[in-house]
C-alpha positions in Angstrom: -263.2 14.5 -110.1 -260.7 15.0 -107.3 -261.0 12.4 -104.5 -259.7 14.3 -101.5 -260.6 11.6 -99.1 -258.2 9.2 -100.8 -255.3 10.8 -99.1 -256.4 9.7 -95.7 -254.0 7.2 -94.1 -255.6 3.9 -93.0 -254.3 4.6 -89.5 -256.6 7.6 -89.3 -259.8 6.0 -90.5 -260.7 5.2 -86.9 -262.3 8.3 -85.4 -261.1 9.7 -82.1 -264.6 9.8 -80.8 -268.1 9.6 -82.3 -270.8 12.1 -81.6 -271.2 15.9 -81.9 -269.5 16.9 -78.7 -265.8 18.0 -78.9 -263.6 15.2 -77.7 -262.0 15.6 -74.3 -258.3 15.0 -73.5 -257.5 11.9 -71.5 -253.7 12.2 -71.6 -251.3 14.9 -72.5 -247.8 13.8 -73.4 -244.6 15.4 -74.9 -241.6 14.7 -77.0 -238.6 16.6 -78.2 -238.3 18.4 -74.8 -234.7 18.4 -73.7 -233.8 21.9 -72.3 -237.0 23.9 -72.2 -239.1 23.6 -69.0 -242.1 21.3 -69.5 -244.0 23.6 -67.1 -243.6 26.5 -69.5 -244.8 24.4 -72.3 -247.9 23.3 -70.3 -248.7 26.9 -69.4 -248.6 27.9 -73.1 -250.5 24.8 -74.1 -253.4 25.7 -71.7 -254.8 22.2 -71.9 -254.8 19.5 -69.3 -256.4 16.1 -68.7 -260.2 16.3 -68.9 -260.3 19.5 -71.0 -261.8 19.6 -74.5 -259.4 19.4 -77.4 -258.3 22.9 -78.5 -260.6 24.4 -81.2 -257.5 25.6 -83.1 -254.4 23.6 -83.0 -252.6 26.3 -85.0 -253.3 28.9 -82.3 -252.0 26.7 -79.6 -248.9 25.8 -81.6 -248.2 29.5 -82.1 -248.4 30.1 -78.3 -246.0 27.3 -77.7 -243.6 28.6 -80.3 -243.5 31.9 -78.5 -241.8 30.2 -75.5 -238.1 31.1 -75.6 -235.8 28.5 -77.3 -238.7 26.7 -79.1 -238.5 26.9 -82.9 -241.5 24.8 -83.8 -244.4 23.0 -82.1 -246.8 20.4 -83.3 -250.0 19.1 -81.7 -251.5 15.8 -82.7 -254.5 14.0 -81.2 -255.0 10.3 -81.5 -257.2 7.6 -80.0 -257.9 6.7 -77.1 -257.9 6.3 -73.3 -261.2 5.5 -71.8 -263.0 7.2 -74.7 -260.9 10.3 -74.5 -258.2 11.6 -76.9 -254.5 11.4 -76.4 -252.9 14.8 -77.1 -249.2 14.7 -78.1 -247.2 17.9 -78.0 -244.1 17.8 -80.1 -241.3 20.4 -79.7 -238.3 21.4 -81.8 -235.9 23.3 -79.6 -233.3 25.8 -80.8 -230.2 23.9 -81.8 -231.9 20.6 -82.3 -231.3 18.7 -85.6 -234.6 18.5 -87.5 -235.7 15.6 -89.6 -235.6 17.2 -93.1 -237.8 16.4 -96.1 -237.3 16.5 -99.8 -238.6 19.5 -101.7 -242.1 19.3 -103.2 -242.0 17.5 -106.5 -243.2 19.5 -109.5 -244.2 16.8 -112.0 -247.6 16.3 -113.6 -247.6 12.5 -113.4 -251.0 10.8 -112.6 -252.0 7.3 -111.7 -254.3 5.4 -114.0 -258.0 5.7 -113.2 -258.3 2.0 -112.6 -255.8 2.3 -109.6 -257.7 5.3 -108.3 -261.0 3.4 -108.5 -259.5 0.4 -106.8 -258.1 2.5 -104.0 -261.5 4.2 -103.5 -263.2 0.8 -103.2 -260.5 -0.2 -100.7 -261.1 2.7 -98.5 -264.8 2.1 -98.5 -264.2 -1.5 -97.4 -261.8 -0.4 -94.7 -264.4 2.0 -93.3 -266.9 -0.9 -93.2 -264.4 -3.1 -91.5 -263.7 -0.4 -88.9 -267.4 -0.1 -88.2 -267.4 -3.8 -87.5 -264.3 -3.6 -85.3 -262.3 -5.7 -87.8 -259.1 -3.6 -88.1 -256.4 -6.2 -87.9 -253.9 -7.1 -90.7 -250.9 -9.3 -91.3 -247.8 -9.0 -93.5 -246.6 -12.6 -94.1 -246.6 -12.0 -97.9 -244.8 -8.7 -97.6 -247.9 -6.5 -98.0 -250.9 -5.8 -95.9 -253.7 -8.4 -95.8 -256.6 -7.3 -93.6 -258.5 -9.8 -91.6 -261.8 -8.5 -92.8 -262.6 -10.6 -95.9 -264.1 -7.7 -98.0 -261.2 -5.4 -97.3 -258.7 -8.1 -98.1 -260.5 -8.8 -101.4 -260.1 -5.2 -102.4 -256.4 -5.3 -101.4 -255.8 -8.4 -103.6 -257.0 -6.3 -106.6 -253.9 -4.2 -106.1 -251.6 -7.2 -107.0 -252.2 -7.2 -110.8 -252.6 -3.4 -110.9 -249.2 -2.9 -109.2 -247.5 -5.5 -111.4 -248.9 -3.9 -114.6 -248.1 -0.3 -113.6 -244.9 -0.6 -111.6 -243.0 2.0 -113.6 -245.9 4.4 -113.4 -246.2 4.0 -109.6 -242.5 4.6 -109.2 -242.6 7.7 -111.4 -245.6 9.1 -109.5 -244.1 8.3 -106.1 -241.0 10.3 -106.8 -242.1 13.1 -109.1 -245.9 13.9 -108.9 -246.7 17.3 -107.5 -250.0 15.9 -106.1 -249.5 14.4 -102.6 -252.7 12.4 -102.9 -251.3 10.7 -106.0 -248.0 10.0 -104.2 -249.7 8.6 -101.1 -251.8 6.2 -103.1 -248.7 5.1 -105.1 -246.8 4.5 -101.8 -249.5 2.1 -100.7 -250.3 0.3 -103.9 -246.7 -0.2 -105.0 -246.2 -2.5 -102.1 -248.2 -5.2 -103.9 -245.7 -5.7 -106.7 -244.2 -9.2 -106.9 -240.5 -8.4 -106.9 -240.4 -6.1 -103.9 -236.6 -5.7 -103.8 -236.8 -3.6 -106.9 -238.8 -0.8 -105.3 -237.2 -0.6 -101.9 -235.1 2.5 -102.9 -238.3 4.3 -104.2 -240.0 3.7 -100.8 -237.0 4.8 -98.8 -236.9 8.0 -100.9 -240.6 8.5 -100.1 -239.9 8.3 -96.4 -238.6 11.8 -96.7 -241.5 13.1 -98.7 -242.8 16.5 -97.5 -246.3 15.0 -97.0 -246.8 13.0 -93.8 -249.4 10.6 -95.4 -246.9 9.7 -98.1 -244.2 9.0 -95.4 -246.7 7.0 -93.4 -247.7 4.8 -96.3 -244.0 4.3 -97.4 -243.1 3.3 -93.9 -245.9 0.8 -93.6 -245.1 -0.7 -97.0 -241.4 -1.1 -96.1 -242.4 -2.6 -92.8 -244.2 -5.3 -94.6 -241.2 -5.9 -96.8 -239.1 -6.3 -93.7 -241.4 -9.0 -92.5 -241.1 -10.9 -95.7 -237.3 -10.4 -95.8 -237.0 -12.1 -92.4 -239.2 -15.0 -93.6 -237.2 -15.5 -96.9 -233.7 -14.1 -97.1 -233.2 -15.5 -100.6 -235.6 -12.8 -102.0 -232.8 -10.3 -101.5 -235.0 -7.6 -99.9 -232.8 -5.2 -97.9 -234.6 -2.6 -95.9 -232.2 -0.1 -94.4 -233.0 1.2 -90.9 -231.4 4.6 -91.6 -234.5 6.8 -92.2 -236.6 4.9 -89.7 -234.1 5.7 -87.0 -233.7 9.3 -88.1 -237.5 9.6 -88.1 -237.6 8.8 -84.4 -236.5 12.4 -83.9 -239.2 13.9 -86.2 -241.5 16.7 -85.0 -244.5 14.8 -86.3 -245.9 12.2 -83.9 -247.0 9.8 -86.6 -243.5 9.7 -88.0 -242.1 8.7 -84.7 -244.8 6.2 -83.8 -244.8 4.5 -87.1 -241.1 4.4 -87.4 -240.8 2.7 -83.9 -243.4 0.1 -84.9 -241.6 -0.7 -88.1 -238.2 -0.9 -86.4 -239.5 -3.5 -84.0 -239.9 -5.8 -87.0 -236.7 -4.6 -88.7 -234.5 -5.2 -85.6 -235.9 -8.6 -84.7 -232.7 -10.2 -86.0 -230.7 -8.0 -83.6 -228.1 -7.1 -86.2 -225.4 -5.4 -84.1 -224.6 -2.7 -86.7 -228.2 -1.8 -86.8 -228.5 -1.7 -83.0 -225.4 0.4 -82.7 -226.9 2.9 -85.2 -230.0 2.9 -83.0 -228.0 3.7 -79.9 -225.9 6.4 -81.5 -228.7 8.3 -83.2 -231.9 7.7 -81.3 -231.3 6.9 -77.6 -232.8 10.1 -76.2 -235.9 9.8 -78.4 -236.4 6.2 -77.4 -236.2 7.1 -73.8 -238.9 9.8 -74.0 -241.1 7.6 -76.1 -240.7 4.6 -73.8 -242.0 6.9 -71.0 -245.2 7.9 -72.8 -248.3 7.4 -70.6 -250.3 5.4 -73.1 -248.8 2.0 -72.9 -249.5 0.7 -76.5 -247.7 3.8 -77.8 -244.8 3.4 -75.4 -244.2 -0.3 -76.0 -242.4 -0.3 -79.4 -239.8 2.2 -78.1 -239.4 0.2 -74.9 -238.7 -2.9 -76.9 -236.2 -1.1 -79.1 -234.5 0.4 -76.1 -234.0 -3.0 -74.6 -232.7 -4.5 -77.8 -230.3 -1.6 -78.3 -228.8 -2.5 -74.9 -228.5 -6.2 -75.7 -231.2 -7.2 -73.1 -232.8 -10.6 -73.9 -236.3 -10.5 -75.3 -237.7 -12.4 -72.3 -236.2 -9.9 -69.9 -237.7 -7.0 -71.9 -241.1 -8.7 -71.7 -240.8 -9.5 -68.0 -239.7 -6.0 -67.1 -242.6 -4.5 -69.1 -245.2 -6.9 -67.6 -243.9 -6.0 -64.1 -244.6 -2.3 -64.8 -241.0 -1.4 -64.2 -240.2 0.6 -67.3 -237.8 2.9 -65.4 -235.5 0.0 -64.5 -234.7 -0.7 -68.1 -234.6 3.0 -69.0 -232.1 3.6 -66.2 -229.9 0.8 -67.4 -229.9 2.3 -70.9 -228.9 5.7 -69.6 -226.2 4.4 -67.3 -224.7 2.4 -70.2 -224.6 5.5 -72.3 -222.7 7.4 -69.6 -220.1 4.6 -69.4 
């Protein structure tokens, strides 16, 4: 039996709104807009604060793509501002460098049924945890451990399964034609004991053509980065390259999750890493740091401050004072010089 719901990312198990009525939009925000007039995009969008979410995102994306100098558009709704959805509108302009993915794999590899069963039980426990409002997790052991006891118990079942099936998980992650299988592999493989041995597989998966696979690979690697900072002798080396490149993705979840992961990865303030961030992602960080929903803007704001060598306390104080533009202006001025 095909378990279609297993492909759902944990991040999207929380509904935007409950109830039968169509969710309304609380905030509209944009990314990827450099040269095209935002007013033209808004006109093609036809949605503003307070309106219901569009019935067909594909129709709206096509209207936006008809605007001159826009190659592709992407709408994504997420949760929440005062019970209303946040609508992100992503733009790929003509001449922009896209974030490219690998070709779809063509293999027939499948995960063992015991892993599929364990993952199904895990998702059920996560849904129950969400219903209770217990959605927190921590990564001190290098993999997700949810605060909800039942969900954490189902996660702990992945540890022996991952250890016994490491080669199968690696093979599925790279070669299976089924994105559901690859997505589950990207999550479960994070529970292996010797995490340094699968870093390359996960970094490869960060360019998977399926966004759920990319999301799970990023989250898994983000956990590895936490453990690497805690114990350098484990030899876990998480490269920031694809995280930084993903900050320019057309897909909002790519951008948002990459920024969250990079906050952990850049905590050591390695200068080579921060220079890479400045050279490849400064415009993306600026527009993300200006997003209206503050929890989504904060990771990019922190990265922008670190990339400019601003002390952590000053970043925090500037944020708390509500003076985002002060730090953003410093970053832009430094780039000009």
